[in-house]
Wavefront OBJ file of the C-alpha trace (Angstrom):
o trace
v -30.311 13.761 163.412
v -30.813 14.119 167.148
v -28.717 16.529 169.148
v -26.185 15.345 171.699
v -28.556 16.599 174.386
v -31.776 15.252 172.959
v -30.525 11.717 172.360
v -30.081 11.280 176.126
v -33.668 12.206 176.844
v -33.138 15.774 177.983
v -35.911 18.261 178.458
v -36.703 19.651 174.961
v -37.064 23.146 176.414
v -33.538 23.016 177.827
v -32.298 21.651 174.499
v -33.864 24.628 172.722
v -32.433 27.105 175.232
v -28.927 25.794 174.700
v -29.441 25.871 170.939
v -30.355 29.553 171.107
v -27.445 30.360 173.407
v -25.039 28.533 171.090
v -26.122 30.307 167.923
v -27.324 33.723 169.142
v -24.612 34.085 171.781
v -27.076 35.247 174.459
v -30.263 34.459 176.351
v -32.809 36.568 178.220
v -31.955 36.632 181.962
v -34.754 34.274 183.034
v -33.855 31.652 180.433
v -30.173 31.937 181.238
v -30.949 31.392 184.928
v -33.126 28.362 184.178
v -30.444 26.701 182.108
v -27.738 27.436 184.694
v -29.870 26.029 187.536
v -30.590 22.862 185.557
v -26.881 22.421 184.872
v -26.029 22.980 188.532
v -28.348 20.113 189.506
v -27.415 17.646 186.746
v -23.758 16.687 186.235
v -24.493 14.819 182.986
v -26.313 17.797 181.487
v -23.503 20.090 182.589
v -20.924 17.873 180.874
v -23.066 17.688 177.725
v -23.277 21.480 177.486
v -19.561 21.990 178.061
v -18.717 19.228 175.590
v -20.965 20.860 172.989
v -19.165 24.182 173.448
v -15.775 22.465 173.181
v -16.867 21.078 169.812
v -17.963 24.560 168.738
v -14.562 25.900 169.767
v -12.809 23.134 167.843
v -14.809 23.958 164.721
v -13.977 27.655 165.073
v -10.306 26.794 165.509
v -10.455 24.731 162.298
v -11.786 27.765 160.439
v -15.532 27.245 160.339
v -17.323 30.499 159.565
v -14.407 32.037 157.675
v -14.387 32.816 153.975
v -11.978 30.013 153.212
v -14.339 27.036 153.139
v -11.752 24.915 151.337
v -9.205 25.424 154.103
v -11.805 24.529 156.751
v -12.685 21.314 154.942
v -9.020 20.380 154.645
v -8.307 21.013 158.332
v -11.477 19.168 159.385
v -10.581 15.992 157.505
v -6.958 16.217 158.680
v -8.313 16.315 162.249
v -10.542 13.295 161.631
v -7.711 11.350 159.986
v -5.323 12.163 162.809
v -7.704 10.730 165.414
v -7.802 7.295 163.727
v -11.120 6.470 165.424
v -13.150 9.480 164.308
v -16.524 8.371 165.602
v -16.399 10.375 168.822
v -15.492 13.675 167.204
v -17.813 13.209 164.233
v -20.807 12.253 166.375
v -20.305 15.330 168.526
v -20.087 17.512 165.411
v -23.357 15.999 164.201
v -24.906 16.861 167.549
v -23.623 20.418 167.244
v -25.207 20.793 163.799
v -28.489 19.463 165.156
v -28.440 22.014 167.969
v -28.015 24.772 165.393
v -30.929 23.390 163.382
v -33.154 23.548 166.465
v -32.154 27.159 166.986
v -33.056 28.115 163.448
v -36.516 26.599 163.878
v -37.274 28.092 167.311
v -35.410 31.432 167.288
v -37.503 34.320 168.546
v -36.731 38.027 168.454
v -36.295 38.910 172.103
v -33.989 41.421 173.846
v -30.822 39.699 175.009
v -29.123 40.831 178.164
v -25.940 38.771 178.578
v -23.349 36.931 176.531
v -22.656 33.218 176.097
v -19.254 33.287 177.892
v -21.085 34.385 181.051
v -23.423 31.408 180.773
v -20.412 29.136 180.341
v -19.022 30.537 183.586
v -22.236 29.435 185.330
v -21.897 25.972 183.798
v -18.222 25.618 184.630
v -18.499 26.526 188.318
v -20.407 23.432 189.509
v -18.216 21.162 187.370
v -14.922 22.444 188.725
v -15.922 23.119 192.313
v -13.572 25.093 194.500
v -10.807 25.139 191.867
v -13.094 26.982 189.457
v -14.079 29.403 192.200
v -10.455 30.490 192.303
v -10.658 31.422 188.648
v -14.052 32.855 187.786
v -15.349 36.308 188.681
v -18.372 38.273 187.610
v -17.714 38.932 183.904
v -19.506 42.281 184.046
v -17.192 43.783 186.655
v -13.725 45.127 185.999
v -11.008 44.375 188.571
v -10.858 47.073 191.200
v -10.988 47.824 194.913
v -14.695 47.079 195.100
v -13.971 43.502 194.032
v -11.203 43.085 196.574
v -12.527 44.135 199.979
v -9.479 42.818 201.816
v -6.978 43.784 199.101
v -6.054 40.163 198.364
v -8.068 39.568 195.215
v -11.612 39.409 193.820
v -14.316 37.216 195.262
v -16.466 34.948 193.142
v -19.634 36.445 191.721
v -23.000 36.471 193.414
v -24.266 33.954 190.855
v -21.553 31.510 191.914
v -22.646 31.810 195.513
v -26.284 31.374 194.472
v -25.615 28.006 192.789
v -23.842 26.723 195.869
v -20.147 27.596 195.429
v -18.465 28.729 198.629
v -17.003 32.251 198.386
v -13.247 32.034 197.767
v -10.609 34.495 196.571
v -7.812 34.508 194.027
v -4.499 34.814 195.847
v -1.124 35.577 194.256
v -1.415 36.550 190.603
v -3.810 39.293 189.508
v -3.906 38.380 185.839
v -6.758 37.699 183.449
v -7.090 36.335 179.940
v -7.863 39.253 177.627
v -7.897 37.546 174.222
v -7.880 33.990 172.874
v -7.519 32.552 169.391
v -7.667 28.821 168.706
v -7.682 26.284 171.529
v -6.244 27.398 174.874
v -6.389 25.501 178.167
v -5.932 26.656 181.750
v -3.510 24.538 183.797
v -4.546 24.117 187.437
v -3.952 21.399 190.024
v -2.308 19.051 187.486
v -5.388 19.317 185.260
v -6.277 21.303 182.185
v -9.621 22.855 181.304
v -10.866 25.106 178.494
v -9.784 28.712 179.009
v -12.260 31.535 178.457
v -11.762 35.211 177.709
v -12.075 37.156 180.959
v -11.035 34.202 183.125
v -8.520 34.948 185.881
v -5.289 33.030 186.329
v -4.764 32.149 189.968
v -1.473 31.738 191.800
v 0.792 28.966 190.479
v -1.525 28.258 187.545
v -0.711 28.483 183.850
v -1.863 28.292 180.238
v -1.141 26.138 177.223
v -1.953 26.888 173.579
v -2.911 23.586 172.009
v -1.859 24.069 168.375
v 0.465 26.289 166.370
v -2.301 28.717 165.365
v -3.516 29.364 168.918
v -2.569 32.346 171.066
v -3.548 33.937 174.363
v -3.097 37.450 175.737
v -2.753 37.771 179.506
v -3.025 41.153 181.228
v -2.041 42.050 184.792
v -3.723 44.770 186.850
v -0.891 47.240 186.074
v -1.425 46.656 182.320
v 1.644 44.480 181.905
v 0.750 42.329 178.924
v 1.998 38.891 177.828
v 1.130 37.234 174.509
v 1.586 33.468 174.374
v 2.163 32.061 170.891
v 1.121 28.722 169.412
v 2.234 25.371 170.893
v 3.419 27.172 174.025
v 3.174 26.556 177.759
v 3.504 28.923 180.721
v 3.150 27.933 184.356
v 3.731 29.084 187.930
v 2.236 32.537 187.320
v 2.641 34.464 190.564
v 2.943 37.925 192.109
v 4.048 36.814 195.575
v 7.409 38.649 195.392
v 6.928 40.445 192.089
v 5.528 39.021 188.885
v 7.020 35.659 187.924
v 6.259 33.216 185.116
v 7.824 29.984 183.879
v 7.905 29.617 180.066
v 8.302 25.883 179.498
v 8.195 26.004 175.699
v 7.108 28.136 172.766
v 6.987 31.906 172.327
v 6.135 34.672 174.768
v 6.125 38.396 173.996
v 5.836 40.787 176.937
v 5.196 44.506 177.280
v 6.056 45.196 180.914
v 4.829 48.267 182.759
v 7.623 49.740 184.945
v 7.935 47.594 188.079
v 9.159 48.520 191.585
v 12.951 48.255 191.843
v 12.674 45.661 194.622
v 9.963 43.644 192.820
v 11.075 43.092 189.201
v 9.283 40.757 186.837
v 11.133 37.436 186.435
v 10.520 34.978 183.595
v 12.295 31.634 183.790
v 12.869 29.060 181.038
v 14.644 25.670 181.047
v 17.841 27.457 179.924
v 17.887 30.759 181.761
v 16.090 33.558 183.538
v 15.321 37.167 182.584
v 14.764 39.980 185.079
v 12.750 42.979 183.934
v 11.874 46.340 185.471
v 9.934 47.665 182.487
v 10.457 47.025 178.793
v 9.227 45.139 175.723
v 10.848 41.879 174.706
v 10.152 38.374 173.426
v 11.355 34.915 174.423
v 11.452 31.832 172.226
v 12.087 28.464 173.915
v 13.016 25.309 171.996
v 14.474 22.017 173.208
v 18.018 23.321 172.743
v 17.988 27.009 173.617
v 16.184 30.156 174.752
v 16.396 33.290 172.619
v 15.749 36.726 174.122
v 14.976 39.681 171.812
v 14.671 43.135 173.398
v 12.718 45.899 171.672
v 12.869 48.586 174.392
v 14.679 49.006 177.685
v 17.213 46.580 179.147
v 16.835 43.008 180.396
v 19.157 41.008 182.683
v 19.669 37.484 181.283
v 21.136 34.741 183.506
v 22.197 31.382 182.071
v 21.199 28.431 184.271
v 24.108 26.220 183.270
v 26.839 28.309 184.895
v 25.143 31.394 186.329
v 26.688 33.708 183.704
v 24.938 37.105 183.447
v 24.582 39.620 180.650
v 22.504 42.742 180.065
v 20.616 42.795 176.747
v 19.533 46.202 175.476
v 17.110 47.533 172.889
v 17.831 46.189 169.428
v 19.851 43.263 170.789
v 19.295 39.544 171.230
v 21.004 36.731 173.130
v 20.891 32.926 173.165
v 21.215 30.613 176.146
v 21.762 26.959 175.315
v 24.322 24.221 175.048
v 26.230 25.363 171.976
v 25.579 29.102 171.703
v 27.866 31.951 172.694
v 26.268 33.796 175.588
v 26.497 37.433 174.519
v 24.279 40.381 173.643
v 24.291 40.701 169.857
v 23.143 43.883 168.136
v 20.627 43.434 165.345
v 20.934 45.573 162.227
v 18.602 48.524 162.746
v 16.429 50.098 160.099
v 13.473 50.567 162.391
v 11.097 47.890 163.621
v 9.027 45.883 161.170
v 5.999 44.121 162.655
v 5.151 40.962 160.708
v 1.525 39.899 161.298
v 1.146 36.183 160.585
v -1.326 33.367 160.986
v 1.059 31.196 163.013
v 3.956 32.213 165.234
v 5.640 28.967 164.215
v 6.480 30.501 160.864
v 5.726 28.537 157.684
v 8.359 28.780 154.886
v 7.088 31.949 153.162
v 6.730 33.930 156.380
v 10.151 32.728 157.537
v 11.702 33.918 154.248
v 9.983 37.298 154.583
v 11.316 37.681 158.118
v 14.848 36.827 156.971
v 14.551 39.267 154.063
v 13.467 42.066 156.401
v 16.420 41.361 158.691
v 18.725 41.411 155.681
v 17.326 44.846 154.797
v 18.261 46.026 158.288
v 14.957 45.829 160.166
v 14.419 44.566 163.645
v 11.489 42.189 163.157
v 8.719 41.511 165.646
v 6.295 38.721 164.777
v 2.735 38.663 166.089
v -0.618 37.094 165.337
v -3.719 38.878 164.131
v -6.200 40.452 166.514
v -7.172 43.844 167.872
v -4.850 46.772 167.297
v -1.924 46.819 169.719
v -0.969 50.368 170.662
v 2.762 49.752 170.342
v 2.298 49.192 166.592
v 2.220 52.979 166.385
v 5.928 53.115 167.207
v 6.929 50.652 164.469
v 8.395 51.640 161.110
v 6.139 49.391 159.047
v 3.493 46.696 159.510
v 3.496 43.756 157.074
v 0.393 41.546 156.899
v 0.915 38.026 155.576
v -1.685 36.096 153.615
v -1.440 33.400 156.307
v -3.518 35.515 158.711
v -7.259 35.076 159.010
v -8.833 38.224 157.598
v -11.575 37.823 160.224
v -8.982 38.193 162.993
v -7.504 41.392 161.553
v -10.688 42.811 160.011
v -10.624 46.636 160.113
v -8.420 46.900 163.223
v -5.497 48.410 161.248
v -7.606 50.441 158.832
v -6.752 53.860 160.261
v -3.353 52.995 161.745
v -1.045 55.980 161.024
v 1.859 53.629 160.202
v 2.887 52.317 156.749
v 1.326 48.956 155.882
v 2.412 46.413 153.267
v -0.093 43.583 152.819
v -0.381 40.498 150.626
v -3.563 39.237 152.319
v -5.921 40.253 149.531
v -9.027 39.615 151.664
v -7.894 42.581 153.769
v -7.513 45.027 150.862
v -11.136 46.124 151.289
v -10.892 46.215 155.105
v -7.846 48.490 154.780
v -9.763 50.702 152.346
v -7.359 49.973 149.466
v -9.951 48.467 147.075
v -13.686 48.053 146.695
v -15.564 45.381 148.630
v -16.549 42.827 145.962
v -14.744 39.555 146.584
v -13.127 38.029 143.467
v -13.855 41.249 141.565
v -12.186 44.058 143.511
v -9.724 41.708 145.223
v -8.845 38.026 145.445
v -6.280 35.469 144.344
v -5.618 33.624 141.102
v -3.517 30.827 139.632
v -0.540 32.385 137.861
v 2.223 31.199 135.580
v 4.617 33.231 137.737
v 4.805 36.324 135.509
v 3.648 39.933 135.955
v 3.690 42.989 133.715
v 5.503 46.080 134.992
v 3.074 48.991 134.625
v 5.512 51.911 134.758
v 9.188 50.922 134.444
v 10.283 54.517 135.071
v 8.905 54.546 138.618
v 11.401 53.582 141.297
v 8.898 51.137 142.802
v 9.412 49.066 139.656
v 12.910 48.274 141.020
v 14.495 48.737 137.584
v 12.298 46.045 136.005
v 10.447 46.389 132.692
v 8.059 44.439 130.480
v 6.889 40.942 131.428
v 8.865 39.675 134.395
v 8.957 36.329 136.171
v 8.493 36.965 139.890
v 7.961 33.260 140.648
v 10.113 30.467 139.257
v 6.995 28.560 138.173
v 3.198 28.462 138.476
v 1.727 29.566 141.783
v -1.010 31.556 143.481
v -0.865 35.352 143.576
v -3.022 38.003 145.221
v -4.554 40.846 143.232
v -6.573 44.001 143.775
v -8.191 46.744 141.723
v -7.012 49.973 143.361
v -8.576 53.406 143.025
v -7.447 56.303 140.817
v -5.207 57.678 143.571
v -2.990 54.578 143.528
v 0.475 53.981 142.123
v 0.187 51.029 139.716
v 3.364 48.936 139.818
v 2.592 45.554 138.224
v -0.460 43.893 136.679
v -1.711 40.454 135.617
v -0.586 39.522 132.062
v -3.566 40.004 129.765
v -5.615 41.687 132.522
v -4.235 45.222 132.843
v -7.044 46.302 135.204
v -5.921 43.816 137.865
v -2.892 44.927 139.883
v -0.571 42.500 141.671
v 1.522 45.321 143.145
v 0.194 48.798 143.910
v 0.585 51.534 146.517
v -0.865 54.758 147.928
v 0.981 57.820 149.157
v -0.125 59.095 152.575
v -3.086 61.405 152.177
v -4.155 60.046 148.789
v -7.807 58.987 148.441
v -8.549 55.262 148.529
v -11.805 53.476 147.616
v -12.599 52.886 151.292
v -11.111 56.005 152.918
v -10.978 59.666 151.910
v -7.239 59.715 152.644
v -4.625 57.039 153.341
v -3.519 57.438 157.006
v 0.058 56.543 155.967
v 1.673 54.853 152.996
v -0.076 51.665 151.931
v 1.197 48.967 149.575
v 0.018 45.593 148.247
v 2.113 42.770 146.835
v 1.640 39.567 144.832
v 2.937 37.173 147.529
v 0.836 34.222 148.744
v 0.940 31.560 151.483
v 3.352 29.206 149.739
v 4.999 31.384 147.084
v 8.069 32.421 149.106
v 10.314 29.458 148.174
v 9.649 30.083 144.459
v 10.245 33.862 144.546
v 12.822 35.000 141.977
v 15.306 37.815 142.488
v 12.926 40.031 140.498
v 10.116 39.141 142.893
v 12.256 39.959 145.929
v 13.421 43.192 144.253
v 9.779 44.345 144.073
v 9.347 43.355 147.726
v 12.450 45.321 148.777
v 11.391 48.388 146.799
v 7.890 48.453 148.313
v 9.063 47.961 151.910
v 11.870 50.538 151.721
v 9.565 53.048 149.990
v 6.863 52.507 152.635
v 9.253 53.240 155.497
v 11.047 56.292 154.141
v 10.005 59.771 155.201
v 7.359 60.970 152.764
l 1 2 3 4 5 6 7 8 9 10 11 12 13 14 15 16 17 18 19 20 21 22 23 24 25 26 27 28 29 30 31 32 33 34 35 36 37 38 39 40 41 42 43 44 45 46 47 48 49 50 51 52 53 54 55 56 57 58 59 60 61 62 63 64 65 66 67 68 69 70 71 72 73 74 75 76 77 78 79 80 81 82 83 84 85 86 87 88 89 90 91 92 93 94 95 96 97 98 99 100 101 102 103 104 105 106 107 108 109 110 111 112 113 114 115 116 117 118 119 120 121 122 123 124 125 126 127 128 129 130 131 132 133 134 135 136 137 138 139 140 141 142 143 144 145 146 147 148 149 150 151 152 153 154 155 156 157 158 159 160 161 162 163 164 165 166 167 168 169 170 171 172 173 174 175 176 177 178 179 180 181 182 183 184 185 186 187 188 189 190 191 192 193 194 195 196 197 198 199 200 201 202 203 204 205 206 207 208 209 210 211 212 213 214 215 216 217 218 219 220 221 222 223 224 225 226 227 228 229 230 231 232 233 234 235 236 237 238 239 240 241 242 243 244 245 246 247 248 249 250 251 252 253 254 255 256 257 258 259 260 261 262 263 264 265 266 267 268 269 270 271 272 273 274 275 276 277 278 279 280 281 282 283 284 285 286 287 288 289 290 291 292 293 294 295 296 297 298 299 300 301 302 303 304 305 306 307 308 309 310 311 312 313 314 315 316 317 318 319 320 321 322 323 324 325 326 327 328 329 330 331 332 333 334 335 336 337 338 339 340 341 342 343 344 345 346 347 348 349 350 351 352 353 354 355 356 357 358 359 360 361 362 363 364 365 366 367 368 369 370 371 372 373 374 375 376 377 378 379 380 381 382 383 384 385 386 387 388 389 390 391 392 393 394 395 396 397 398 399 400 401 402 403 404 405 406 407 408 409 410 411 412 413 414 415 416 417 418 419 420 421 422 423 424 425 426 427 428 429 430 431 432 433 434 435 436 437 438 439 440 441 442 443 444 445 446 447 448 449 450 451 452 453 454 455 456 457 458 459 460 461 462 463 464 465 466 467 468 469 470 471 472 473 474 475 476 477 478 479 480 481 482 483 484 485 486 487 488 489 490 491 492 493 494 495 496 497 498 499 500 501 502 503 504 505 506 507 508 509 510 511 512 513 514 515 516 517 518 519 520 521 522 523 524 525 526 527 528 529 530 531 532 533 534 535 536
């Protein structure tokens, strides 16, 4: 195979440089400069390089590089089938694989000074012209007074000026993209372009997450943070008269730093508008309604249809739409449960878990995987679904001093709850739906005894082999050394940590097992969650 670059007669040296940048993630400064200068002078080369990186991003979004090769294959062929004419996508993937092959043959061990996203900034600037200059700043420099000599926003980097981009400034919003999962695009001047971590969002611009598994975290200079869920669109981001955002569709969760009384943050939707001085809340916009859920503080909610106003406080929610009563409704409170999922558009099992938690009296906040968010420390319990990518969560929650209940078995080792051998210390298996209660006298057994059906039929379950400090609750029939439900008291030793930072528990649930859960299965779930959240 010939790479997408090589088949057009490109310089083999440039082809090799891009191959190394794509696979190693970095280049020595001189090589990085050479590649950037070549791209600045050649529009076709520039488009080839950006197209190659878009393919790499698409493959990452489909799950390439994760442990679940079967899931990646399934998503890849679904993508090909959905495109009807797959030749364009497939040929670009072949080119991507060829680039990686070149890198493996020519890789040298040299010190690397900078990261691939910085090189992409160099490539993007000539392609987008003045519009890109509004967005891109030197990735090495944090926002601060030295980047804003006139107080109106950062200038473009010296490298941008060197390749011929006129110095321009970002006016209006002082927000940047802190974290991206999946495919996210920046919306600017009626166009969309790939968004990059560290990229700034200029005045009246926006973001869109392309599929249900994508997300983007946007941070303002005062540390106000917004998380955009999958299949969501925000626009008109501005700070002209206080922070303002338009949420056209999807899910947005915001943690707002206290704002000046005369400059509140305002978020508008097709159905209403919320005014915030400082709080944590989430908005969910569908075709028919907007739902506001407030975790802390108080939010003013105005309905567009008739101008009606209500104040929604902590632990309350309200709906604005055509058929809903417009009132602040108090949620049952048993603390806040954070449900960490793979998609904010909840699949059936995650939706059932959320409903079960609400039935138990928890206020539920749903979020995707990623780095540890500090406000998790104020929650009552964190539940980690098997729908998350273990690579996204990794060891971020390992030492979190908050109870955790997980049924993502590929995180048991990252949490320190089992050893590290996949399919031996942890994994999943095809089950007939039954488990064996290990100690029926323990209250975590929920009054169950013997062999119990926790699923109404065959299905997948997670398992782990916990350490000697664990509470064994249920095991695999015929395999008493494999636990499908187990727990650790805070302070007890675990295979991966000398002491559990807080209570930890594991459960048999799996991606699609929720609809087939029996009352016995839900009883085990209830017992584990309520035990995890009680004062030890």
